[in-house]
N, C-alpha and C positions, 0 to 999 in steps of 0.2 A: 461502499456503493453496492446496492442490491444487484443481483445478477440479471438481469434482463439486458538585476541582482548583482551585486558585487560580491567578492569573496567574503564570506562571513569569517569571524574569528575562529581559529581552531579551538574547539570546545572540548576540553578535557573533562569528561563527565565524571561526577562523583555520585556515590550512592545516595538516594533520597532518604528522607526521614519523615515521609508523609504519615498521617494518622492511619491506623489500621482500619480495614473495612472487612465485611464478612467474606469468607473464602468459600468458593464453590466446593461442595463436599467431594466431588469426583476428582479434583485436582491432586496430582501427585508430582512432587518435584523430581525431575529427571536430569537436572543439570550435572549431577555427580557422575552420571552414567557415561558421559562423554569426556570426562576429565582425563585427558591424555597428555603425557609429558611432551611438551613441544616448546620451541623457542623460535626466534626470528620475527620477521615483520610480514604482515599480510595487508593487501589492498582489497577493499570491498567497494564495488562500484554500484551504487543504488542504496538509498536510505529508506526503502519501504520495509514491509514485514519480512520479506525474504532476506534482504541485506542485513537487517538488524538481528535476525535469528542467526545468520552466518557469523556475524561479528561476535555475538555472544558466545557461540561455540568455540571460536578461535581464541578469544580472550580467556575463556575458562580453561583452555588447554595451556595457557602460558604465553601466547603470542601477543605482540604489540600490533594493533590494528588501526589502519587509517581508513575511514569510511567517507566516501565522496558522494554527495547528493546534489543534483543540479537544481532542485527546488529550494525554496526558502526555509523549509522545515523538514522534519523527519516523520516517518510514518506512512509515506505514500498517500493513497487515497483516503486513509483514515485521518482526515484533516478538517479544519474549521476556518471560517472567515469571520473576522470581527469588523463591524462597521460602527461609525459614530453618527447618530441621528440628531439633526436639529441643533439649535443654539444651546440647548441644555446639556449637550454632550452625552446623551443616553447611548450606551453600548448595546449592540445586539449581535448575537453570534449565530452562525449557520454551519451545520455539518453538511457541507455540500457534496462530499464524496461518500465513502462507506458510511452506512447509517448506524450499524451496531455490530457487535461481535457475539458469537455463540461458541460454546464448547464443541469441538469437532473431533479431537484426538488427544491422547494423553499428553503429548508434548505441548500442544497449544493450551490444553487445560492448565498445565503447570505454569505457563507464562501468564495466563489470565489470573491465576491465583496469586502470583507474585505482584501483579499490577494492582489487584484489589488490596493487597496488604499495604502497598505503597500509597493508596488513596487515589490512584490514577484512573480507576474504573468505578462506575456506579451502575446499579441495575436500573434499567428503564422500566419502571413499574409505578404503581400507586395512582396513576391517572386513568385515562381511558385506555382501552386495550389497543394492541397492535396485531394486525392480521392481514386478511385478504378479502376482497369483495369482487363481485362481477360487474361488468359494464352493461347497462341497459342498451337497447337498440338505438336510443337517441343520444348515446354517448355520455349520459349521466351515470352516477354510481347508483346501483340498485342496493340501497341501504339494507334491505331485507336479507341480502345474501352475505352480509359481512360475517366472517367467522374469525374469532380471536385465536391467535396462536398461543396456546398455553403449554406447549410441549417442551419449551426450553426457556431459559433465562436470557434476556437481551441485555448486553453490557455496552455501555457508552463511556466515552472519555469524561473525566471529571477534572476541571469544570467544562472542558470542551474536548472534542475528539483529537485535537492536536496534542493534548497532554499525553496520549498513549505512546506516540513515537519518542517523545522526550524521555518518558519513563523507561521504555525498552532500552534506550541508549544508556540511561543512568544505571540500570541494573548491571550493565557490563563492567562498570567501574573505570578507574583511571587509565587502564591500558588502551581504551578506545578513544581515538581522536576523531570526532565527527565534524566534517567540513561541509557546510551547505552552500548553495548558490554557486556551485562549481561544476562545470561540465567537462567530463573526460572526453577528449577528442581522439585520442589514439593510445593504444597499449603496445609496448614493444617487449618482446622476449629475447634475451641475450643468452644463447646456449653456452657460450664460452664461460660466462660468469654465473650461469644458472640463476639469473636474476631478471626481474621485471622493472621497467620504468614506464612512466606515462607522460602524455602531453595533455595539458588542461587549459581551460580559460574560464574567466568569470562568466557565469550564466547571465544572459541578457545584454551582453556587450561584446563588441568585436575587437575593440582596441582601447587603449588608454585606461585611466583609472588611478587610484591612489597609489603612492609608493609602497605603503604597507601591504596592499592587496597584491601588487606586482611582486613584492618580495616573498609573499606567501606562496604564490604560484611557482616562482623560481625554486624555492626550497622544496616544494612538492615534486617538481620535475627532476630535481637532482637526487631524489631518494630512490633507493633500490628496494624491491620487495621480493620476498621468497615465494610467495604464492598470490594468486588473484582469484577472487570470486566476482563474477558479474551477476547482479541481481536486479534485472530490469525487465521491462516489457519485451515481447518478442521483437517489436520494431526497433527499439533502442539497442537490443542485444545484437541484432543483425547489422545495424549501422556501425556500432562500435567495433565489433570483431571483424566486420568486413573492411574497415579502414585501418585495422591494426596489422602488425607483421612480426615475423620472427627473423632475426638477423641470420642470414644464410651462413652455413659453414664455410663455403668457398669464399664468400665476401669478407668474412671476418668482421671484427668489431668496427673497423674503419673502412672496409671495402665498399660499403654502400649497397651490397646485395641484400635482398629480403625475400622471404617466402610468405605465402598467404598464411594467416593465423586462423586455426580452427575452422576450416571450410565446412566440416560436417555440422558444427554448431550453427553456423550462419545459415546453411541450407535448412536445418530443422526449424530454426526461428522464423525464417522467411515463409515457411509453410503454415504457420499459425496465424489465423485471421482474428482481427479484433473489431469490436463495435465502437462506434462513437456514442457518447451519452451526453446530452445537454442537461445541465443542472440549473434550475432557476431558484433564486433566493428572493423571497418577498416578505416584507414586514408590513403588517396592517395595524391600523389603530382601532380595529374592531375584532370581534371574535367570529369564528366560523362554527356553525352548529352542525357538526357531524359526530357520529357515535364512536369515533376512534381517534387515536393520536398518530397512527401510521397505518397505511394500507397498500398492498400490492394489488393493482387493478388489471383485470384481463377479462376476456370472454373465451369460451371454449372454441378450439379450432374445428374445422370441418372433419367429419369422419369419426369413427369410434376411437382412433388413436391420435387424433389431432392435438397438437400441443396448444398452449395458451396463445392467444392473439392479443397484442397490446395496442392501445390507442395512443393518442398524443402524449398522455401522462401515464407512465407505468407504475410510478410510486409517488406517494405524497406523504409528508410527515409534518406534524405540528412540532417543529424543532424546539420551541419554547417550553414544551412539556417535559423535556429531558431534564434530569437532575442537574442542578448547578447553573442552569442557563438564566441569564438576566431577564427580568420582566420587560415587556414591550409596551410602550405608551403608558408607562406608569401602572401596568397590570391590566389595562383596558384592551390591549391588542395582543397579537400573536406573530410569531415568526414561522414561516412555512418553507419547506424545501420540496421542489418538484423535480422528478427525474423523467425526462422524455423517454418515450418508448423507443425500442431499437430501430424499427423502420423509420419512424418519424425523425429521430435524431440523425440517422445516416443520411436521409434525404436532405437534411438542412445543415450538413457539415460545414459548408462555406457561407452560410447566412450570417449576417452581422449579429453579434450578441444582443444588441438592443432590440432588434426585430424579433429574435427568438424569445426574449423575455416578454415582450408585449403579446406575442401570439400564445404562449403558454399560460400567461395570466388570464387571457380571455377563455382559454380552455378550462382552466382551473375554476373560474366563476361558473361556467356552464356545468362542469363536472359535479360541483357541490350544490348547484342550484341556488346560488347566492349572488345577486348583482353586486359588482364591485365598481366603484367610480374612482377616478384619480384622487379624490379627496380621502379615500380609504387607504391608499397605498403610501407608506412613508419611506419605503426603500424597495428597489427592484433592480436586479442584475442577473446576468446569465454567465455561466462558465461551461466551456466545452472540454469534456474529457475525451482526448483523442483515442486512447487505447483503454477503454473503460474495463473491458474484461475479455478474455480469450474465448472465441467461439468453438475452436477445435483444439483443445490443449494436447500437447504431445503425449502419446501413451507412455506408460512406464516401461523402462527397458530393463533387461536382465542385468544384475549387478555381479561383477566378478567376485568369486567366493572369498578371495583374500581381503575384500573390502567389507565383508560382513563381520559382525562381532564374533570373536573367537573365544572358546572357553578359556577362562583364566586358569593358571596353574593351580591345581587343587580345588578348583571351583567349577562354576557352571556359567554358561552364557545365557541361561534362561531369562535373566532379568535385563539383558542388554536389548537395545532397540535395533532391529534390522533395518537396512536401507531398502526402500521400495522402488528405487530406480527413477525418482522424480527429479533428475538433474542430468547434466552432461559433463563429461570429464575428459581432459587431456592430461593423463598422469605424467607423461614425460616432461611436461613443462609446468605441472602443478597449477593448472587452470581448471576452474569449475564454473559452470553456468547454471543459473536457476532463475526462478521467478514464477508467477502464476501461470505462464504459458507452458510450464512443465508439469502442471497438475490440474488446476482448475481455478475458477474465478473468485473463490472466497479468500478472506484474509488468512484463515487457517491453512488453506492450500499453499499460499505463498510462503507462510512461515515454515511449513514442513519442508518445502523444497530448499530453503536456505539452510535449515538444520542438516538435511541430508547432504547437501553439497559440501559444507564445511567439514562434516564428520568424515566424508569420503576422503577429503584432502588429508586429514589427520591420520587416516588409516593406510595411506600410501607407504 
């Protein structure tokens, strides 16, 4: 996303054997730099980029990791939706969340290089350019202002963005067990045993279900973990840790007493605000004549330092132009993704999805100055991202010196990666919290927070 379910089977991921793809020249593998002798079991809550990065670090160090994700897939907002159109069964895909990935830091570059080698990433290029344009006074796109962004490579999932999360899990190997469609309701820290347990349920249901799903939940809740990483949005982090507890020393294991769990983390997470973003997916049986495949749309704000002001649509992309995407209407049509502007989306947080989709479709037609009738539209739906991106990410905090890389005996720490303080830690109970709210809205930001959080736990 641009910045502006029953229990699934436990998926023991194995390393993929995808065909090789070109590797970004700046990428440098850094996984060996965090290979620390470790053992035991870890629980990671959240299957987005932060959670997958944390899981990879812990697995690489030698731990067995269970990752729980309440959604149906891995990768967070780097996801896709597939629909089947008409009686011919034509499939169309939409990347309705994060639109593309870019190299941002050496750690993320290394992950992107590995994903390219696995065939899970492809460069979005070869068609019309992607960039930014200004909105005219009448709300249409001023095509003369379009400027292509040629400063960086844009990487998308292959064949869809959902492939990225699966590939990140696969690179961790068989020590990672990823369980989707499962919501963690509560975490419990048991100081006498120095162990964690959790209470969970199948996402999307409150009771009942198959016997195998119930057995999987029971097995999960009976498992003890040596450490926990929460890798979620600020809202979900505050909810989970606010509902969790530590067994009190006076109460003992059976005494029933409990103390609040990580109140400082809850307070910090509650202080981070997030935007709503409506995403509309539209498939047409005709083509739209605009000089770009993707564009960020805004107009200058008032004053010399005014930031950009967005209209109803802040981003639009010709999704069918991305590599590996299926043709629409036999090649005669196109698939588009529209992201609502921040103010527009926030003002319509509680509006029905069908009404949002219809309104943004009208705005889209006006924006590109192309009349669209119901006969032109073969699919239309809207999805609301409740916590699309953090507005005021938590500033980095000082990291205790003992958690920073130390010079190896007879060697140097110059090649080690220091921690930037983009996480929160309760060292006495081996709990780390991370996510985009700890650094910024980009996928690379989330990935770095997960890497730092897990690395800090290993250095305790």
